[in-house]
C-alpha positions in Angstrom: 0.0 0.0 0.0 1.1 3.6 -0.6 1.5 6.1 2.2 2.3 9.8 1.8 2.3 11.4 5.2 2.7 15.2 4.6 2.6 17.7 1.8 2.6 21.3 1.1 -0.9 21.8 2.5 -1.3 24.3 5.3 -0.4 23.1 8.8 -3.1 23.0 11.4 -2.6 25.4 14.3 -4.4 23.1 16.7 -4.9 19.4 16.3 -8.3 18.8 14.7 -9.5 15.2 14.9 -11.5 13.8 12.0 -15.1 12.8 12.3 -15.8 9.2 13.3 -17.0 6.6 10.7 -20.1 4.5 11.1 -21.9 1.9 9.0 -24.0 4.6 7.4 -20.9 6.1 5.7 -20.5 2.9 3.6 -22.5 1.3 0.8 -25.3 -1.0 2.1 -24.6 -4.7 2.0 -26.9 -7.6 1.0 -25.4 -10.6 2.8 -26.5 -13.0 0.0 -24.7 -11.0 -2.6 -21.7 -10.5 -0.4 -21.3 -14.2 0.3 -21.6 -14.9 -3.5 -18.9 -12.3 -4.0 -16.7 -14.0 -1.5 -16.5 -17.1 -3.7 -15.9 -15.0 -6.8 -13.2 -13.0 -5.1 -11.2 -16.2 -4.5 -12.1 -18.1 -7.7 -9.6 -18.2 -10.5 -12.4 -18.6 -13.0 -12.3 -14.8 -13.4 -8.8 -14.9 -14.9 -8.0 -15.6 -18.5 -5.9 -18.8 -17.8 -7.9 -19.7 -14.7 -4.7 -19.4 -12.6 -5.1 -16.3 -10.4 -7.9 -14.7 -8.4 -8.6 -11.3 -6.9 -7.6 -12.7 -3.5 -4.2 -13.9 -4.8 -2.9 -10.3 -4.7 -5.3 -8.9 -2.2 -5.3 -11.4 0.6 -6.4 -10.8 4.2 -3.2 -12.6 5.4 -1.3 -9.7 3.9 -3.6 -6.9 4.9 -5.6 -7.2 1.6 -2.4 -6.6 -0.3 0.4 -9.1 -1.1 3.4 -8.1 1.1 5.6 -7.4 -1.9 7.0 -4.2 -3.4 5.9 -5.2 -6.8 4.0 -8.4 -7.3 4.0 -11.2 -9.8 0.5 -11.5 -11.3 -0.7 -13.9 -14.0 1.5 -17.0 -14.5 3.2 -17.0 -11.1 2.4 -19.4 -8.2 2.1 -19.1 -4.5 1.0 -16.3 -2.2 2.6 -13.1 -0.9 6.3 -13.0 -0.3 6.5 -16.7 -1.2 5.1 -16.1 -4.7 7.4 -17.3 -7.4 7.6 -17.3 -11.2 7.6 -20.2 -13.5 10.5 -21.0 -15.8 11.2 -21.4 -19.5 8.5 -20.3 -21.9 6.0 -20.1 -19.0 8.0 -17.7 -16.8 6.5 -14.3 -16.0 7.6 -11.6 -18.4 6.8 -8.5 -16.3 6.2 -7.6 -12.7 3.0 -5.9 -11.8 4.0 -2.3 -12.3 2.7 -0.8 -9.1 2.4 -1.9 -5.5 -0.9 -3.8 -4.8 -3.2 -1.4 -3.0 -5.0 -2.5 0.1 -8.8 -2.7 -0.1 -9.9 -1.3 3.3 -12.9 1.0 3.3 -13.3 1.2 -0.5 -17.0 1.1 0.0 -17.1 4.5 1.5 -19.8 6.6 0.0 -17.6 9.7 -0.1 -14.9 8.1 -2.3 -14.7 9.7 -5.7 -11.5 8.2 -7.2 -9.6 4.9 -7.1 -6.2 3.5 -8.2 -2.8 5.1 -7.7 -3.3 7.4 -10.7 -7.0 7.9 -10.3 -8.0 6.4 -13.6 -11.2 5.1 -12.0 -13.4 8.0 -10.9 -17.0 9.1 -10.6 -17.7 11.3 -13.6 -20.6 11.5 -16.1 -18.3 12.2 -19.0 -19.1 8.9 -20.9 -22.8 8.6 -19.9 -22.2 5.7 -17.6 -21.4 7.5 -14.3 -17.7 6.7 -14.4 -14.5 7.8 -16.1 -12.5 4.6 -16.7 -10.1 3.1 -19.2 -13.1 1.6 -20.9 -14.5 5.0 -21.6 -17.9 4.7 -23.3 -17.6 0.9 -23.5 -17.9 0.5 -19.8 -21.1 -1.6 -19.2 -24.0 0.4 -18.0 -25.8 -0.4 -14.8 -22.8 -0.6 -12.4 -24.0 0.4 -9.0 -20.8 1.8 -7.4 -17.3 3.1 -8.0 -16.0 -0.1 -6.4 -18.0 -2.3 -8.7 -16.6 -0.4 -11.7 -13.0 -0.8 -10.4 -13.4 -4.6 -9.9 -13.7 -5.1 -13.6 -10.3 -3.9 -14.7 -7.9 -6.5 -13.2 -9.7 -9.0 -15.3 -8.6 -7.2 -18.5 -5.0 -6.6 -17.5 -2.5 -8.9 -19.2 0.0 -8.8 -16.3 -2.7 -9.1 -13.6 -5.4 -11.6 -14.6 -6.0 -11.8 -18.4 -2.8 -13.5 -19.5 -0.6 -13.1 -22.6 -1.8 -12.8 -26.1 -2.4 -16.1 -27.7 -3.0 -17.9 -24.4 -6.8 -17.6 -24.0 -9.9 -15.9 -25.5 -10.2 -13.3 -22.7 -6.9 -11.6 -23.5 -7.7 -11.9 -27.3 -11.0 -10.2 -26.8 -9.5 -7.5 -24.6 -7.0 -6.6 -27.3 -9.8 -6.2 -29.8 -11.8 -3.9 -27.5 -11.7 -4.0 -23.7 -15.5 -4.6 -23.2 -15.5 -7.7 -25.4 -13.8 -9.7 -22.6 -16.3 -9.3 -19.9 -19.2 -11.2 -21.6 -16.8 -14.2 -22.0 -16.0 -14.1 -18.2 -19.7 -13.8 -17.4 -20.6 -16.8 -19.6 -17.9 -18.8 -17.8 -19.4 -17.9 -14.4 -23.0 -18.5 -15.1 -22.1 -21.8 -16.8 -21.1 -23.2 -13.3 -24.3 -24.5 -11.9 -23.7 -23.4 -8.3 -23.0 -19.9 -9.4 -26.0 -19.7 -11.7 -28.3 -20.8 -8.8 -26.6 -18.5 -6.4 -27.2 -15.4 -8.6 -30.8 -16.3 -9.1 -31.3 -16.6 -5.4 -29.4 -13.3 -4.6 -30.5 -10.9 -7.3 -34.2 -10.1 -7.8 -33.7 -9.1 -11.4 -32.0 -12.5 -12.3 -34.6 -15.1 -13.2 -32.4 -17.7 -14.8 -28.6 -18.2 -14.9 -28.6 -17.0 -18.5 -29.5 -13.6 -17.1 -26.2 -13.2 -15.3 -24.0 -10.4 -16.7 -20.7 -8.9 -15.8 -22.3 -6.0 -13.9 -23.8 -8.6 -11.6 -20.5 -10.2 -11.0 -19.0 -6.8 -10.3 -21.7 -6.0 -7.8 -21.2 -9.2 -5.9 -17.5 -8.6 -5.7 -18.1 -5.0 -4.4 -20.6 -6.2 -1.8 -18.1 -8.7 -0.5 -15.4 -6.2 -0.2 -17.6 -3.7 1.6 -18.8 -6.4 4.0 -15.4 -7.9 4.8 -13.0 -5.0 4.3 -14.8 -2.1 6.0 -12.6 -1.3 9.0 -13.9 1.0 11.7 -13.0 -1.0 14.9 -9.5 0.3 15.6 -8.2 1.8 18.9 -8.4 5.2 17.2 -12.1 4.6 16.4 -12.7 3.8 20.1 -10.8 7.0 21.0 -13.0 9.0 18.8 -16.1 7.4 20.4 -14.9 8.7 23.8 -12.7 6.0 25.2 -9.6 8.0 26.2 -7.8 4.9 27.4 -8.0 3.4 23.9 -4.7 5.1 22.9 -1.4 4.9 24.7 0.5 8.1 25.7 2.8 7.6 22.7 -0.1 7.1 20.3 -1.7 10.3 21.6 1.5 12.2 21.1 1.6 10.8 17.6 -1.9 11.9 17.0 -1.1 15.4 18.2 1.7 15.6 15.6 -0.3 13.9 12.8 -3.3 16.3 13.2 -1.2 19.2 14.3 2.3 20.6 13.8 3.7 17.8 11.6 1.0 18.6 9.0 0.2 15.0 8.0 -3.5 15.5 8.0 -3.1 18.3 5.4 -3.4 15.5 2.8 -4.4 12.5 4.9 -7.5 14.4 5.6 -10.9 13.6 7.0 -12.4 10.3 8.2 -10.9 8.4 5.4 -7.4 9.8 5.9 -7.2 11.0 2.3 -8.0 14.2 0.5 -8.3 12.0 -2.7 -5.8 14.3 -4.5 -2.4 13.6 -6.1 1.1 14.5 -4.9 4.7 13.8 -5.9 6.7 12.3 -3.1 10.1 11.9 -4.9 10.2 8.2 -4.3 13.1 6.0 -5.6 12.4 4.9 -9.1 12.5 1.3 -10.3 10.3 -1.4 -11.8 8.6 -1.6 -15.2 6.4 1.3 -14.3 2.9 1.8 -15.8 4.5 3.1 -19.0 2.4 4.6 -21.7 2.6 3.2 -25.3 5.0 6.0 -26.4 7.2 6.0 -23.3 10.8 5.2 -24.5 11.5 3.0 -21.4 10.0 1.7 -18.2 9.0 4.7 -16.2 5.9 5.8 -14.3 4.6 9.3 -14.7 1.7 8.8 -12.2 -1.4 10.9 -12.6 -0.1 12.5 -15.9 -0.6 9.1 -17.5 -4.4 9.6 -16.9 -4.8 13.3 -17.2 -2.1 14.1 -19.9 -1.4 17.2 -17.9 2.3 17.9 -17.4 1.7 19.4 -14.0 0.5 16.0 -12.8 3.8 14.3 -13.6 5.0 11.8 -10.9 2.0 12.5 -8.7 0.0 9.7 -7.1 -3.2 9.6 -5.1 -3.1 10.2 -1.3 -3.8 6.7 0.2 -6.1 6.0 3.0 -4.4 4.8 6.2 -6.7 2.4 7.9 -4.7 -0.8 8.7 -1.6 0.7 7.1 0.5 -1.2 9.6 -0.5 -4.4 7.9 0.0 -3.3 4.3 3.7 -2.7 3.7 5.9 -2.2 1.7 5.0 1.4 1.2 4.9 3.8 -1.7 3.2 3.5 -5.1 6.0 1.1 -6.0 6.6 -0.4 -2.5 10.0 1.3 -2.2 10.2 1.3 1.6 9.8 -1.7 3.9 8.6 0.1 7.0 6.5 3.0 8.2 9.4 4.6 9.8 11.4 4.6 6.6 8.4 6.1 4.7 8.1 8.9 7.3 11.8 9.6 7.2 11.6 9.9 3.5 9.3 12.9 3.9 11.9 14.7 6.1 14.5 14.8 3.3 13.5 13.1 0.0 16.8 13.8 -1.7 18.8 12.2 1.1 16.4 9.4 1.3 16.7 8.7 -2.4 20.5 8.8 -2.2 20.5 6.4 0.8 18.0 4.0 -0.7 19.2 0.5 -1.7 17.8 -2.3 -3.8 18.0 -4.4 -0.6 15.1 -2.3 0.7 12.8 -4.0 -1.8 10.7 -7.1 -1.4 10.7 -8.6 -4.9 10.1 -12.2 -5.9 13.3 -13.5 -7.5 13.3 -13.2 -11.3 16.8 -12.6 -12.6 15.7 -12.2 -16.2 13.8 -9.1 -15.1 16.8 -7.4 -13.4 17.5 -5.1 -16.3 13.9 -3.9 -16.5 13.8 -3.5 -12.8 16.3 -0.7 -12.7 16.7 0.5 -16.3 15.0 3.9 -15.5 17.9 4.7 -13.2 20.3 4.8 -16.1 18.6 8.0 -17.5 20.1 10.9 -15.5 17.6 13.4 -17.0 14.6 11.3 -16.0 16.1 10.9 -12.5 16.5 14.6 -12.3 12.9 15.3 -13.4 11.6 12.9 -10.8 13.8 14.3 -8.0 12.5 17.8 -8.7 8.9 16.7 -8.5 8.2 17.2 -4.8 5.0 18.2 -3.0 5.9 17.1 0.5 7.1 19.6 3.1 7.3 17.9 6.5 8.8 19.6 9.6 12.6 19.2 9.4 13.0 19.2 13.1 11.1 16.0 13.9 13.1 13.9 16.4 13.5 10.2 16.6 11.0 10.3 19.4 8.5 12.2 17.2 8.9 9.7 14.4 8.3 6.8 16.8 5.2 8.5 18.1 3.9 8.9 14.5 4.5 5.2 13.8 2.7 4.3 17.1 -0.3 6.4 16.1 -0.4 4.7 12.7 -0.6 1.4 14.4 -3.6 2.7 16.4 -5.5 2.7 13.0 -5.3 -1.1 12.8 -8.8 -2.6 13.2 -9.3 -5.6 15.5 -10.8 -7.8 12.8 -8.1 -6.9 10.3 -5.4 -7.7 12.8 -7.1 -11.0 13.6 -7.4 -11.8 9.9 -11.1 -12.4 10.6 -12.1 -12.4 6.9 -12.9 -16.0 5.9 -11.2 -17.5 2.9 -13.2 -20.4 1.6 -11.4 -23.8 1.2 -13.2 -24.5 -2.1 -15.0 -22.5 -4.8 -17.8 -23.5 -7.2 -15.5 -23.8 -10.2 -13.4 -26.4 -8.4 -10.2 -24.5 -9.1 -7.7 -24.3 -6.2 -7.9 -21.5 -3.7 -4.8 -19.5 -2.6 -4.4 -19.2 1.1 -7.7 -20.8 2.2 -8.7 -20.4 5.9 -8.0 -23.7 7.7 
């Protein structure tokens, strides 16, 4: 998960705590749809080659992320830091270009934008309520931003769709992105147990043949809202009036976070995010989410979506619930600990200079080594990225202050999240294997 603690926003004179969150701040959940979504979330039937599920890279065991700086998606095996690539012709050809974001509280009604670069947003521009990479071809009838977002990993070659020539899903995607979703929907409704479950859960579905991709997306979204809404942390208890819920060190960290350190200038409000975009000057590596005309592997962040030069190297302010569980940190997972991420804000230039490849958690794939760090060979690109900086944290924060900030961030960890209470089914209706099933 990414984390950017402070930026050039105005510092608060007095600590102002955010409002508390309650069930009414989130999308309503139908348990029947959510439980159907649970099976779909962990079922590899949604991937082109039937070898990876949503839960593979967003697993409760790893805080709904994968515990890696950059993951290995379609074609790899295993879970989290133990994930590994195949070999020979079947080996993974590219790392997932960005750190797998955690899924906590994505059902909040106030969310307007998702993804590191904000390429999924609420916007009527295409007549279907959302601005997405599918543009006008996004299926109509999607009920939420989260439901819309859930469709796109299925069409990503490196994440779930597979390589060209391997299956009909990726082939259809390359023709036009919306042509793949009917293929996936047909697969799902062709499994008898799924067809029956959709008929039982959705009033408008009379027969399995009625199941469409928007229904699959809705079930996935309902599951994520049900299981990954997190409002049971010590800080939530503190907001509710339990002064003893936080330790003295955590209270000191909260005073800094919401006060003189300026962290809440961007990590604002009940969701701990202003949903805007900032450049943190993080170390550059990995394949990046390069555009078609980029000369090499690089990641220009928000500019890749907006085509606005002023957005270069800026990424969305992440929400911080359960951030303790979701490292490594940064849009590319550059830093292994919260402390390192905070210290980066104090002096990004020094942090970049001191950063080492040993800081990364990357599955071993020697054949990707040149791609992993090729961007660092371009001194002009490195200079552009180093100049892009929106963060201005107090330079006089002591080791004690930083420890207090880290302690406060751990107070945002929910009890259910820490206990890994979300159930991972041992089997799914397709009969395909489940990664990391609850025992």
